KOLMIVEX-451453 format. One line per 10 residues: their letters; for each residue z, y, x of N, C-alpha, C, O. Coordinates in steps of 0.2 Angstrom, whole numbers, plus 5000, padded with zeros to 4 digits. Each point is the difference from the previous one (the first is absolute). Example, Ala and Ser with C-alpha at 12.3 -4.5 7.8 and 13.67 -1.06 7.14 Angstrom:
! KOLMIVEX-451453
AS = 5039:4972:5066:5000:5006:4996:5000:5006:5004:5003:4999:5005 ~ 4993:5006:4993:5001:5006:5004:5003:5005:4996:5001:5006:5003
This chain:
! KOLMIVEX-451453
MKLTKGENIF = 4913:5862:4906:5005:4996:5004:5001:4995:5008:4997:4995:5002 ~ 5005:5009:5000:5000:4997:5005:5004:4993:5004:5006:5000:5000 ~ 4991:4994:5002:5000:4994:5000:5007:5001:5006:5000:5004:5005 ~ 5005:4991:4994:5003:4997:5007:4997:4996:5005:4994:4998:4998 ~ 5008:5001:5007:4996:4996:5006:5001:4992:4997:4998:4996:5004 ~ 5005:5001:4991:4999:4992:4998:4997:5001:4995:4998:4994:4998 ~ 5000:5012:4995:4995:4999:4997:4994:5000:5002:4995:4997:4997 ~ 5004:5009:5008:4992:4998:5006:4999:4994:5002:4995:4997:4999 ~ 5010:4999:5006:4998:4996:5000:4998:4994:4995:4996:4996:5000 ~ 5009:5004:4993:4999:4995:4997:4991:5003:4995:4996:4996:4997
VATNYLILTV = 5002:5010:5003:4994:5001:4997:4994:4998:5006:4995:4998:4998 ~ 5006:5004:5009:4995:4998:5004:5001:4990:4999:4995:4997:5001 ~ 5009:5001:4997:5001:4991:5003:4993:4999:4994:4995:4998:5001 ~ 5009:5006:4991:4995:4998:4996:4994:5001:5000:4997:4995:4998 ~ 5000:5011:5006:4994:5002:5001:4995:4994:5004:4995:4999:5000 ~ 5012:4999:5005:4997:4995:5006:4997:4993:4996:4994:4998:4999 ~ 5012:4998:4998:4998:4996:4996:4995:5001:4996:4996:4995:5000 ~ 5002:5009:4997:4996:5001:4992:4993:5000:5004:4995:4998:4997 ~ 5004:5004:5008:4992:5001:5007:5000:4994:5001:4995:4997:4997 ~ 5009:4999:5005:4999:4990:5002:4999:4999:4994:4996:4996:4998
ITIVIVIPFW = 5007:5006:4998:4996:4994:4993:4995:5002:4999:4996:4995:4999 ~ 5001:5011:5000:4993:5002:4998:4996:4997:5005:4994:4998:4998 ~ 5007:5003:5008:4992:4997:5006:5003:4995:4999:4995:4997:5003 ~ 5010:4996:4995:5001:4994:4998:4993:4999:4994:4995:4997:5000 ~ 5008:5008:4996:4995:4997:4993:4992:5003:4999:4995:4998:4996 ~ 5006:5007:5010:4992:5003:5000:4995:4998:5004:4994:5000:4998 ~ 5007:4999:5009:4998:4995:5006:4995:4994:4995:4994:5001:4999 ~ 5010:4994:4998:4995:4995:4997:4994:5002:4997:4994:4998:5001 ~ 5008:5006:4995:4996:5000:4993:4993:5007:5005:4994:5000:4999 ~ 5008:5004:5006:4996:5005:5006:4996:4994:5000:4996:4999:4996
YVISVSVTPY = 5007:4994:5010:4995:4996:5001:4995:4997:4997:4995:4998:5003 ~ 5009:5002:4990:4994:4994:4995:4993:5005:4999:4994:4998:5001 ~ 5007:5009:4997:4995:5003:5000:4996:5002:5005:4995:5003:4998 ~ 5006:4996:5009:4998:5002:5006:4995:4995:5000:4995:5001:5002 ~ 5008:4992:4997:4998:4995:5003:4994:5001:4994:4994:4999:5003 ~ 5005:5002:4990:4996:4999:4995:4994:5005:5000:4995:4999:4997 ~ 5006:5008:5008:4994:5003:5002:4998:4999:5006:4999:5005:5002 ~ 5001:4990:5003:4998:4998:5005:4997:4996:5002:5002:4994:4999 ~ 4992:5006:5003:4995:4993:5001:5003:4995:5004:5005:5000:5003 ~ 4991:4995:4996:5005:4994:5003:4999:4999:5007:5004:4996:5003
HIFSEKNGLI = 4990:5008:5000:4998:5000:5007:5007:5001:5004:5003:4996:5003 ~ 4999:5010:4995:5005:5005:5002:5006:4995:5000:5004:4999:5005 ~ 4998:4999:4989:5007:4998:4999:4999:4994:5005:5004:4999:5004 ~ 4991:4997:4995:5001:4995:5007:5000:5002:5007:5003:4997:5005 ~ 4995:5008:4995:5002:5004:5007:5004:5002:5001:5002:5000:5006 ~ 5002:5001:4989:5007:5003:5000:5006:4994:5002:5005:5000:5003 ~ 4993:4995:4994:5005:4994:4997:5004:5002:4995:5006:4999:5000 ~ 4991:5004:4995:5003:5002:4994:5005:5005:5000:5002:5001:4995 ~ 5000:5001:5011:5003:5006:5001:4997:5007:4999:4998:5003:5005 ~ 5002:5000:4987:4998:5006:5000:5003:5003:4993:5000:4999:4994
LFPTSFSLEY = 5004:5006:5011:5005:5005:4996:4993:5006:4996:4999:5001:4994 ~ 4998:5002:5010:4996:5004:5000:4991:4999:5002:4997:5001:5005 ~ 5001:4998:4989:4992:4997:5002:4994:5007:5005:4999:5006:4999 ~ 5000:4990:5004:4994:5004:5005:4993:4999:4996:4995:5003:5002 ~ 5004:4993:4992:4992:5000:4997:5002:5000:4993:5006:4998:4999 ~ 4991:5005:4997:5000:4998:4993:4997:4996:4997:4995:4998:5003 ~ 5006:4999:4992:4994:4994:4994:5004:4998:4995:5006:4999:5001 ~ 4991:5002:4992:5002:5000:4995:4997:4992:4997:5000:4999:4994 ~ 4997:4997:5012:4996:4993:4998:5004:4997:4996:4997:4996:4995 ~ 5009:5004:5006:5005:4994:4997:5001:5003:4994:4999:4997:4995
YTYLLKEGSL = 5003:5010:5003:5000:5001:4992:4994:5001:4996:5000:5000:4994 ~ 4994:5000:5010:4993:5001:4996:4998:4992:4998:4996:4999:4995 ~ 5007:4996:5010:4999:4992:4999:5003:4997:4992:4998:4997:4995 ~ 5008:5007:5006:5006:4998:4995:4998:5002:4993:5000:4995:4996 ~ 4997:5011:5003:5001:5005:4995:4995:5000:4998:4999:5004:4995 ~ 4994:4992:5007:4993:4999:5000:5000:4997:4991:5004:4996:4998 ~ 4991:5007:4999:4999:4997:4992:4998:4994:5000:4994:4998:5001 ~ 5011:4999:4997:4997:4993:4998:5006:4996:5004:5002:4995:4998 ~ 5001:5009:5008:5006:4994:5003:5006:5000:4994:5000:5004:4995 ~ 5003:4991:5007:5007:4995:4994:5005:5007:5001:5004:5002:4996
IFVAYGNTIR = 4995:5000:5010:5006:5005:5000:4999:5006:4997:5005:5004:5001 ~ 4990:4999:4997:4998:5005:4997:5004:4997:4993:5005:5003:4997 ~ 4992:4992:5001:5002:4997:4994:5006:5000:4995:5002:5002:4994 ~ 5001:4995:5014:5009:5000:4999:5002:5006:5000:5005:5001:4996 ~ 4993:5004:5007:5004:5007:5000:4999:5004:4994:5002:5005:4999 ~ 4993:4991:4996:4997:5003:4994:5005:4997:4997:5004:5004:4997 ~ 4998:4989:5003:5005:4996:4997:5007:5004:5000:5004:5002:4996 ~ 4998:5000:5013:5007:5002:4997:5000:5007:4999:5006:5003:5000 ~ 4990:5001:4999:4999:5005:4997:5002:5001:4993:5005:5003:4998 ~ 4991:4992:4999:5001:4998:4992:5008:4998:4998:5004:5002:4995
NSAGGVLLAL = 4998:4994:5010:5004:4995:4997:5007:5005:5002:5005:4999:4997 ~ 4996:5006:5009:5004:5005:5001:5000:5004:4993:5004:4998:4996 ~ 4990:5007:5003:4999:5004:4994:5005:4995:4995:5006:5002:4997 ~ 4989:4993:5001:5004:4998:4993:5006:4997:4999:5004:5000:4995 ~ 4997:4999:5011:5007:4996:5001:5005:5006:4999:5005:4999:4996 ~ 4996:5006:5007:5003:5006:5000:5004:5004:4993:5005:5003:4998 ~ 4987:4996:5002:5001:5004:4990:5003:4996:4997:5005:5001:4997 ~ 4992:4992:5003:5005:4996:4995:5007:4998:5001:5004:5001:4995 ~ 4998:4997:5013:5006:5002:5001:5005:5008:4998:5005:5000:4997 ~ 4992:5002:5004:5004:5006:4998:4999:5003:4994:5004:5004:4998
FLTTTSAYAL = 4992:4993:4997:5000:4999:4993:5006:4995:4999:5003:5001:4995 ~ 4999:4995:5007:5004:4996:4998:5007:5001:5002:5006:5000:4997 ~ 4994:5002:5010:5008:5003:5004:5001:5005:4996:5006:5002:5000 ~ 4989:5002:4997:5004:5007:4997:5001:5000:4993:5003:5005:4997 ~ 4995:4990:4999:5001:4998:4993:5007:4998:5000:5005:5004:4999 ~ 4997:4988:5005:5004:4998:4999:5006:5002:5004:5005:4997:5000 ~ 4994:5009:5004:5006:5002:5004:5003:5006:4995:5005:5002:4999 ~ 4989:5002:4998:5001:5005:4993:5005:4996:4995:5006:5002:5001 ~ 4992:4992:4995:5003:4999:4996:5007:4997:5002:5003:5000:4995 ~ 5000:4996:5010:5005:4998:5005:5004:5008:5000:5005:5002:4996
AEKRLPGRRL = 4993:5002:5008:5003:5008:4999:5003:5001:4994:5006:5000:5001 ~ 4993:5000:4993:5002:4999:4994:5009:4996:4999:5001:4995:4997 ~ 5004:5009:5005:5006:4998:4998:4999:4997:4993:5003:4995:4999 ~ 4995:5008:4997:5003:4996:4992:4992:4994:4998:4999:4998:4995 ~ 4997:5000:5011:4998:4994:4999:5005:4993:4999:5004:4999:5003 ~ 4994:4996:4990:5001:4996:5001:5002:4994:5003:4994:4998:5002 ~ 5010:4999:5000:5000:4995:5006:4998:5001:5006:4997:4996:5003 ~ 5003:5011:4999:4998:5002:5007:5004:4997:5007:4997:4999:5005 ~ 5009:5001:4993:5004:4997:5007:4994:4992:5000:4996:4999:5004 ~ 5005:4998:4992:4996:4993:4999:4994:5001:5003:5000:4997:5006
FMLYFIFTML = 4996:5006:4992:4994:5000:5003:4999:5004:5008:4995:4999:5003 ~ 5011:5004:4999:5000:5001:5005:5002:4996:5005:4998:5002:5005 ~ 5005:4992:4995:5004:4993:5001:4993:4998:5001:4998:4998:5006 ~ 4997:5002:4988:4993:4996:5002:4996:5001:5006:4997:4996:5003 ~ 5003:5012:4996:4995:5004:5006:5005:4996:5007:4995:4999:5004 ~ 5011:5000:4998:5003:5002:5003:4999:4992:5004:4998:4998:5006 ~ 5003:4998:4990:5000:4993:4998:4993:4998:5004:5000:4995:5004 ~ 4996:5008:4996:4991:4998:5002:5001:5004:5009:4996:4999:5005 ~ 5007:5003:4996:4999:5004:5005:5004:4994:5006:4999:4999:5005 ~ 5008:4998:4991:5003:4996:5004:4995:4992:4999:4998:4999:5005
FKGGMIPTYI = 5001:4997:4990:4995:4996:5000:4994:5001:4999:4999:5005:4996 ~ 4996:4990:5006:4996:5000:5000:4995:4995:4996:5005:4996:5000 ~ 4991:5001:4997:4999:4996:4998:4997:4994:5005:5001:4994:4999 ~ 4996:5009:5006:4999:4994:5007:4992:5001:5000:4998:5001:4994 ~ 4997:4998:5011:4994:5001:5002:4996:4995:4993:4995:5001:4996 ~ 5009:4994:5007:4995:4994:4995:4999:5001:4992:4995:5000:4996 ~ 5011:5001:5002:5003:5003:4994:4992:5005:4997:4995:4999:4997 ~ 5007:5006:5007:4995:5007:4998:4992:4999:5001:4996:5004:4999 ~ 5003:4988:5006:4996:5000:5000:4995:4998:4996:4994:5002:4998 ~ 5010:4991:5000:4999:4996:4992:4998:5005:4995:4995:4998:4997
TIKQLGLLNT = 5009:5007:5001:5001:5005:4996:4992:5003:4999:4996:4998:4996 ~ 5003:5005:5010:4995:5003:5000:4992:4996:4999:4995:5003:4997 ~ 5005:4990:5005:4996:4996:4999:5000:4998:4993:4995:4996:4998 ~ 5010:5006:4997:4999:4996:4997:5001:5008:4994:5002:4998:4995 ~ 4996:5008:5006:4999:5004:4996:4992:5002:5003:4998:5006:4998 ~ 4998:4990:5006:4993:5001:5001:4997:5006:5005:4995:5003:4999 ~ 5011:4998:5006:4999:5008:5005:4999:4998:5003:5000:5003:5006 ~ 5000:4990:4995:4998:4998:5010:4992:5002:5000:4996:5000:4995 ~ 5003:5003:5012:4993:5003:5002:4998:5005:4997:4995:5003:5002 ~ 5009:5001:4994:4997:5004:4994:5001:5008:5006:5003:5000:5005
SYVLILVMAY = 4993:5006:4989:4998:5006:5006:5009:5003:4997:5003:5003:5005 ~ 5001:4996:4990:5005:5001:5001:5008:4999:4999:5004:5004:4998 ~ 4996:4988:5005:5005:4996:5003:5005:5006:5004:5005:5002:4998 ~ 4992:5001:5008:5003:5003:5005:5003:5008:4996:5003:5004:5003 ~ 4995:4997:4991:5003:5007:5000:5005:4998:4993:5005:5004:4999 ~ 4995:4989:4997:5003:4999:4996:5008:4996:5004:5006:5002:4998 ~ 4994:4995:5006:5005:4996:5004:5004:5005:5004:5006:4998:5002 ~ 4993:5008:5000:5007:5003:5003:5000:5008:4996:5002:5005:5002 ~ 4996:4993:4992:5000:5007:4995:5008:5001:4998:5001:5002:4994 ~ 5003:4997:5009:5008:5001:4997:5005:5000:5006:5000:4996:5004
SAFNMIIMKS = 5003:5008:4997:5008:5000:5005:5004:5001:4997:5000:5005:4997 ~ 5003:4991:5002:5009:5002:4996:5004:5005:5004:5004:5005:4998 ~ 4994:4994:5008:5004:5007:5006:4997:5004:4999:5003:5004:4998 ~ 4990:4997:5002:4996:5008:4997:5003:5003:4995:5001:5006:5000 ~ 5001:4987:4995:5001:5004:4992:5008:5002:5000:5003:5005:4997 ~ 5000:4992:5008:5007:5003:5000:5001:5007:5005:5005:5003:5000 ~ 4991:4998:5002:4999:5006:5005:4998:5006:4994:5003:5006:4999 ~ 4992:4992:4998:4998:5006:4994:5005:5000:4996:5004:5005:5001 ~ 4998:4992:4995:5006:4998:4996:5006:5004:5003:5002:5005:4997 ~ 5000:4994:5009:5005:5005:5000:4998:5008:5001:5004:5004:4998
FFEGIPESLR = 4991:4999:5005:4997:5006:5000:4998:5002:4993:4999:5006:4999 ~ 4999:4990:4996:4999:5003:4994:5010:5000:4996:5003:5004:4997 ~ 4997:4993:5005:5012:4999:4997:5001:5009:5003:5004:5004:4997 ~ 4993:4999:5007:5002:5006:5004:4998:5005:4995:5004:5004:4999 ~ 4989:4995:4997:4996:5007:4998:5006:5003:4993:5001:4995:4996 ~ 5002:5009:5003:5003:5001:4994:4997:4998:4996:4993:5001:4999 ~ 5015:4997:4996:4996:4995:4991:4999:5006:4999:4995:4999:4997 ~ 5006:5006:5002:5001:5006:4994:4994:5000:5001:4998:4999:4995 ~ 4997:5001:5009:4992:4999:4999:4998:4997:4996:4998:5002:4994 ~ 5002:4994:5008:4998:4993:4993:5003:5001:4994:4998:4998:4995
ESASIDGASE = 5007:5004:5005:5004:5001:4993:4997:5004:4997:4997:4999:4995 ~ 5001:5008:5008:4995:5005:4998:4995:5000:4996:4999:5002:4995 ~ 4997:4995:5010:4993:4997:4998:5000:4994:4995:4996:5001:4995 ~ 5007:4995:5005:5003:4995:4994:5000:5004:4993:4996:4999:4996 ~ 5007:5006:5002:5003:5003:4996:4995:5005:4998:5001:5003:4995 ~ 4994:4998:5010:4993:5003:4998:4995:4996:4998:4995:5002:5000 ~ 5007:4992:4998:4997:4996:4998:4993:4995:5006:4995:4996:4998 ~ 5008:5006:5007:4995:4995:5007:5002:4994:4999:5005:4998:4998 ~ 4990:4997:5002:5002:4993:5000:5002:4998:5009:4999:5004:5005 ~ 5002:4992:4995:5004:4996:5005:4992:5001:5008:5000:5001:5006
FRILWQIVLP = 4996:4997:4989:4994:4998:5008:4999:5011:5002:4999:5002:5006 ~ 5000:4999:4989:4999:5009:5001:5005:5003:5002:4998:5006:5002 ~ 5009:4993:4998:5003:5001:5003:5000:4997:5010:5001:5003:5005 ~ 4998:4992:4994:4998:4998:5007:4995:5003:5003:5001:5003:5005 ~ 4993:4997:4992:4995:5002:5003:5000:5009:5002:4997:5002:5004 ~ 5007:5001:4991:4999:5008:4999:5008:5003:5004:5001:5006:5001 ~ 5004:4990:5000:5006:5001:5003:5002:4997:5005:5002:5003:5006 ~ 4998:4992:4992:5004:4996:5008:4992:5000:5005:5000:5003:5005 ~ 4997:4994:4994:4995:4999:5005:5000:5005:5004:5004:4999:5005 ~ 4994:5008:4993:4999:5006:5002:5005:5004:5007:4999:5004:5004
LSKPVIATIG = 5008:4992:4994:5005:5000:5002:5000:4996:5006:5004:5002:5004 ~ 4992:4992:4996:5002:4994:5005:4995:5000:5004:4998:4994:5001 ~ 4999:5010:5002:4997:5000:5005:5001:4996:5008:4997:4996:5003 ~ 5008:5007:4998:5001:4997:5004:5004:4991:5002:5000:4996:5005 ~ 5003:5002:4989:5000:4992:5001:4993:4997:4997:5000:4994:5002 ~ 4996:5007:4994:4992:5000:4997:4996:4999:5009:4996:4996:5000 ~ 5006:5009:5005:4994:4999:5004:5005:4995:5006:4997:4998:5005 ~ 5009:5001:4993:5005:4996:5005:4996:4994:4999:4995:4998:5003 ~ 5008:4997:4990:4996:4995:4997:4995:4996:5001:4999:4994:5002 ~ 4996:5013:4997:4994:5001:5000:4999:4996:5008:5000:4994:5001
LLYLVVYWND = 4999:5010:5002:5001:4998:5007:5001:4993:5002:4996:4996:5002 ~ 5011:5003:4996:5002:4993:5001:4994:4996:4998:4996:4997:5003 ~ 5004:5003:4990:4995:4997:4996:4993:4997:5005:4999:4994:5001 ~ 4998:5012:5002:4994:5003:5002:5001:4995:5007:4995:4997:5001 ~ 5009:5003:5002:5001:4996:5006:4999:4993:4998:4994:4997:5000 ~ 5012:5000:4997:4999:4993:4999:4993:4997:4998:4998:4995:5003 ~ 4998:5011:4991:4993:4995:4999:4996:5000:5007:4997:4996:5003 ~ 5004:5009:4998:4995:5002:5008:4999:4995:5005:4994:4999:5002 ~ 5014:4999:5000:5001:4995:5005:5000:4993:4998:5001:4995:5003 ~ 4999:5007:4992:4999:4991:4999:4996:4995:5000:4995:4999:4996
FFQAMLYVTD = 5007:4997:5008:4995:4992:5001:5001:4995:4997:4996:4995:4997 ~ 5011:5005:5002:5003:4991:5000:4999:5000:4992:5000:4994:4998 ~ 5001:5010:4998:4996:4998:4993:4994:4998:5000:4998:4996:4996 ~ 4997:5008:5007:4995:4997:5000:4998:4992:5004:4996:4996:4998 ~ 5007:5005:5006:4999:4990:5003:5002:4996:4994:4997:4996:4998 ~ 5010:5006:4998:5000:4994:4993:4994:5003:4995:4997:4995:4998 ~ 5002:5010:4999:4997:4998:4997:4991:5003:4996:4997:5000:4994 ~ 5000:5001:5015:4994:5002:4999:4996:4993:5006:5003:4999:5005 ~ 4994:5000:4994:4993:4996:5003:4994:5002:5004:4998:4999:5006 ~ 5000:5006:4987:4993:5003:5001:5001:5006:5004:5004:5004:4999
WHKAPVQLVL = 4992:4996:5007:5002:5007:5005:4998:5005:4998:5004:5005:5000 ~ 4990:4994:4996:4998:5007:4996:5007:5003:4996:5003:5005:5002 ~ 4998:4993:4995:5008:5000:4998:5008:5004:5003:5004:5004:4997 ~ 4995:4993:5011:5004:5001:5002:5001:5007:5004:4996:5002:5004 ~ 5011:5002:4996:5000:5006:5002:5001:5003:5009:5005:4999:5003 ~ 4992:5004:4997:5002:5001:5007:5004:4996:5006:4997:4997:5005 ~ 5010:5003:4993:5005:5000:5004:4998:4992:5002:5000:4999:5005 ~ 4998:4997:4990:4998:4992:5003:4996:4999:5002:4999:4994:5001 ~ 4995:5012:5000:4994:4999:5006:5003:5001:5005:5000:4995:5004 ~ 5003:5011:4998:5003:5000:5005:5005:4997:5003:5001:5001:5006
RTIIASSSLP = 5002:4996:4988:5008:4993:5005:4993:4996:5003:5000:4998:5006 ~ 4995:4999:4988:4996:4995:5004:4996:5002:5006:4998:4996:5003 ~ 5000:5008:4998:4998:5002:5006:5003:5001:5008:4997:5000:5005 ~ 5008:5002:4993:5006:5000:5006:5003:4993:4999:5001:4997:5006 ~ 5000:5001:4990:5005:4991:5001:4995:4993:5003:5001:4995:5002 ~ 4992:5010:4995:4996:4992:5004:4999:5004:5007:4998:4997:5005 ~ 5002:5008:4996:4998:5004:5008:4992:5000:5000:4998:4999:5006 ~ 4997:5000:4989:4992:4999:5000:5002:5001:4991:5004:4999:4996 ~ 4986:5002:5003:4999:5002:4995:4997:4994:4997:4995:4998:5003 ~ 5007:4999:4990:4998:4997:4997:4993:4999:4995:4999:5002:4995
PELLEAAGST = 4997:4994:5008:4993:5004:4996:4999:5002:4992:4997:5005:4997 ~ 5007:4991:5001:5000:5001:4992:5004:5008:4997:5000:5002:4994 ~ 5003:5000:5013:5001:5008:4997:4998:5005:5002:5002:5005:4997 ~ 4993:4996:5008:4995:5007:5003:4993:4996:5001:4996:5002:5003 ~ 5004:4991:4994:4993:4999:4999:4992:5007:4997:4995:5002:5003 ~ 5009:5000:4989:4995:5003:5001:4999:5007:5001:4996:5004:4996 ~ 5008:4998:5010:4998:5005:5005:4992:4999:5002:4995:5005:5002 ~ 5004:4991:4999:4993:4996:5003:4998:5003:5006:4994:5002:5000 ~ 5009:4998:5005:5000:5001:5006:5005:4996:5005:5005:4998:4997 ~ 4994:5002:5009:5003:4998:5005:5007:5002:5001:5000:5006:5002
PPPTIGIQMA = 5007:4991:4997:5006:5006:5000:5003:5002:5006:4999:4996:5004 ~ 5003:5008:4997:5000:5002:5008:5008:4995:5002:5002:4996:4996 ~ 4999:5006:5008:5008:4998:5002:5006:4998:4996:5002:5004:4996 ~ 5000:4991:5006:5005:4999:4993:5005:5007:5002:5000:5004:4996 ~ 5004:4996:5009:5005:5006:5002:4997:5007:5000:5003:5003:5004 ~ 4992:5000:4992:5001:5005:4999:4999:4999:4993:5001:5005:4996 ~ 4996:4990:5001:4999:4999:4991:5007:5001:4999:5002:5005:4996 ~ 5002:4992:5007:5007:4998:4999:5004:5008:4998:5003:5001:4995 ~ 4996:5003:5012:5002:5007:4998:4999:5002:4996:5005:5001:4997 ~ 4987:5000:5002:4998:5004:4997:5005:4999:4991:5003:5004:4997
AIVIVAMPML = 4994:4989:5001:5004:4998:4996:5008:5002:4996:5002:5001:4994 ~ 5000:5000:5014:5009:5001:4999:4998:5010:4997:5002:5002:4994 ~ 4995:5001:5009:4999:5007:5000:4998:5000:4992:5004:5003:4996 ~ 4990:4994:5002:4999:5002:4994:5004:5000:4992:4999:5003:4995 ~ 5007:4989:5009:5003:4999:4994:5006:5005:4999:5003:5002:4995 ~ 4999:4999:5012:5007:5004:5000:4999:5009:4999:5004:5003:4998 ~ 4990:4999:5005:4997:5007:4998:5002:5005:4993:5001:5006:5000 ~ 4998:4989:4993:5003:5002:4996:5006:5003:4997:5002:5004:4995 ~ 5003:4991:5010:5008:5002:4996:4999:5006:5006:5002:5005:4999 ~ 4996:4994:5006:5004:5005:5007:4998:5009:4994:5003:5005:4999
VIYPFIQKHF = 4990:4994:5000:4999:5005:4998:5002:5004:4993:4999:5005:4999 ~ 5004:4988:4995:5001:5003:4995:5009:5004:5002:5003:5005:4998 ~ 5000:4989:5006:5007:5001:4998:5001:5009:5002:4999:5004:4995 ~ 5001:4999:5010:5001:5007:5000:4999:5004:4994:5004:5005:4998 ~ 4992:4993:4999:5000:5006:4995:5005:4998:4993:5002:5004:4997 ~ 4999:4990:5003:5007:4999:4993:5007:4999:5008:5005:4998:4998 ~ 4996:5004:5008:5005:4999:5002:5007:5002:4998:5005:4997:4999 ~ 4994:5011:4999:5004:5002:4999:5003:4998:4992:5006:5001:4999 ~ 4990:4996:4996:5003:4997:4993:5002:4993:5003:5005:4998:4997 ~ 4992:4998:5009:5003:4994:5001:5008:5000:5000:5005:4997:4997
EQGMLIGSVK = 4996:5010:5011:5006:5000:4998:5006:5001:4997:5006:4998:4999 ~ 4991:5008:4999:5005:5003:4992:5003:4995:4996:5006:4998:5000 ~ 4987:4998:4997:5000:4991:4996:5006:4996:5003:5005:4999:4997 ~ 4994:4999:5010:5004:4995:5001:5007:5004:5002:5004:4996:5001 ~ 4998:5008:5000:5005:5005:5000:5004:5000:4994:5005:4997:5001 ~ 4993:5005:4994:5001:5000:4994:5003:4993:4995:5005:4999:4996 ~ 4990:4998:5007:5001:4990:4996:5007:4999:5003:5005:4998:4998 ~ 4993:5003:5010:5008:4998:5004:5006:5002:4997:5005:4997:4998 ~ 4994:5008:5001:5008:5004:5000:5001:5000:4991:5005:5002:4998 ~ 4989:4997:4996:5002:4999:4994:5002:4995:4999:5003:4999:4995
G = 4996:4995:5009:4998:4991:4999:5007:4999:5002:5002:4995:5000
């Protein structure tokens, strides 16, 4: 189909705008990568204006990821928190969404109002902190998993998806004697891969990027996530001795450490996203239409 002159101008304008936006997004991250692999003396010679490294060095990465370095320990904490948190959050979200998607559930409307109420009104930082403290969860290895393990918004998206699955499938399985858990596991979940990938990615991003909850509930640096370590390195513009003292050597210049730490923290999300992008887009679209 041949486009009209006006349509060609519209398409060209869209490509131009998207190209500019892409450049604005990519250049800062490319600069971070370039500085992180450039020796400091070259960085100083060029006054920090480096887009294409003329010399290559992994000095900053070697120092940050040296065995015994606290950022190495923090990276392990983040992976553990993210993996455990996503699994727990998906379990809680999936089971509650499946129950609320059942139109015959007694008190269904009341339960929905309760979940929506929690989206609009929060308990507040201080009452939440007191609750966590009274439960004995402060400065524990699993407090960061539990405190973010549920999202009413994500549950509503998943519930809307479940409601789009034909009721006849569940009814036929129920007639054959299948329990609700078996129906959920063998029928509903296999049909729900797009929304599960979507919600799983949303939870993963929350767990991976969180540092504020760690600031509130964790005081032991050996239990801190990598984002909190990264924030401390960047915010202080220096390397606090308690952070990287275990590395056992003189730290390289701070600017390189900061840039390398940013790359180390951001790279996993950049690697994972392309593999689930298709499911993510489909799941978000279904959630927005059905919701």
